[in-house]
N, C-alpha and C positions, 0 to 999 in steps of 0.2 A: 731805451727800450731793449729788452733782452731778445736774442734770437731763439726762437722756439724750434726744437728738433722733434719731428714726429714722422711716423711712417704714413703710408697711404694704403688704400684698399685695392690695389691692382695686383692680381695674381699672375699677370702676364710675364712669361719668362722664368717663373719660379717652379721648383719641383717640390711636391708635397707627398707626405706619407700620412695616411689615416690609420691609426692603431685603434682597434676596437675589441672589447671583450665580448665573448659569446654568452656569458652568464647574463640572464635576463635579456636574451637575444631580441625579443620583439621590441624592447625599448632601445637597445643599442643600434638595431637596424634603422630606427627612426632618427637617431643621432647621426648616423652615417648619411642618411638622406639629406639631412640639414647641412652637413658639412659639404657634401657634393654640390648641393644647390648653391651654397655660398661661393664655392670655388668657381662654378660655372658662371655665376653672375659677376664675378670679379675678373673674368678673363683667363682663367687657367685652361691650359690645353689638356685634353683627355689623356694624352700620352705622358703628361707630367704628374699624374696622380696614381699612387699605388695604395692599395688597401691591405692591411695586415690584420688577421684575426688571431686572438689568443684566448685561452680558456676563460680567464676571469680578470677582474681589475688588479689583483695581486701581481699578475704576470706583466702588466703594462710597463712598469719601470725598467725591467730587464730588457724587454723588447725595445723600448725607447732608447736605452743606452746603446744597444747594438746598432740600431738604425742611425742614431746621432753620430756614432763613431764611423759609420760607413762613408760619410762624406757625400752621399748621393742626393741629399735633400736640403732645401732651404728652410723647410719647416715641417714639424710633426704636429699632428692633432691627435691627442689622446682622449679616447671616448670609452666610457664604461658606466655601469650602474651598480651601486651598492645600496641595498635597502635594509633598513634596520630590522633586526629580528629580536628574539627573546633572550639572546646571549650577548656577551661583550665582543663577540666576533666582529660585529660591525665596526666598533671603535678601533680595534686592532688593524683591520684591513684599511679603513679610511685613512688612518694616520700614516701607515706605511706607504700606501699608494701616493698620497699627497706629498709626503716627505721625499719619496724616491723621484717622482716626476719633477718636483721643485728643485731638487739637487741637480738633476740633469739640465734643467732650464738655466740654472745659474752657471754651470760649468761649460756646457756645450757651445759651439759656435754656430748655432742655428736657433730659430724661434720654435717655441713649443706652446701650443694651445692646450689648455686644460679643460676638458669637457667631461669629467667624471662626475656623474650625479651621485649625491649622497643624500638619500631621502628617507624619511620616516615611514613612508607607505608607498605602495604601488601606484596609488592615485597621484601622489606628488611626482613620481617618476614620469607618469603619462603626461601630466601637465607640463613638465619641463622638456619633453621630447617631441613637441610639435603641436600641442593643443593650446589652451588659453595662456599658458606660461611661456610661450615661445619655444624655440628649439636651441638648447644649449650646445648642440653640435655645430650649428650655424654660428653661434656667438663665439665659441672657442676657435673656430676656423677664421673668423674675421679678425680676432685678436692675433692669431698666428700670422696671417697675411700682413697686418700692420707692423708687427714686430720684425718679420722677415725683411720688410722694406726699410725699417729704421736701422736694423743691423747692417743691411747692404749700404745704406747711405753713410753710416759711420765708417764703413770700410772703404768708402770711395767708389763703390760699384755704380756704374752708369745706369744700370737697370733700375735704380731707385729714384730716378728723376721725375716721376709722375707727381702731380700736385698732391699736397698733403690732404689728410682727412679733414672733415668738417670739425669745427671747434668742439662740438658736443655730439654725443651719440646716445641714443636711447638704450638703456640697459634693461 
């Protein structure tokens, strides 16, 4: 039987940065609320959470790179909202933001949660930021917590000794 390695959902002892765009602020504020709720329920200390705001989703990868390089955090949670319009601008922004954050996640020595909504309509964004579609800010944060603990366990960090997550998780 193989040994399964996975993280857990304990934020205790970890440091988190929440990065959120101000564009479509009434939606991104809901994503931040979901992220903060997930951190509180997972045992994060208030002093271990910092929130950074930037103008739009396009600026998230640059901010994420600088925060990742700072060495101050165990995980970053990137939150934003891009809503399709009548021009190809949506596709350009979504591709660059996703590629930029994914590149940092692959290279950096910390966990990154991706909570950038890419929606066809404002209604879809509302659904995914706390109404009937759940809160993607919370989901991204839980993924970041789990990965921070898995990375810590791989590095031999004793802070990662909490029990593993359940075998399945509702998405």
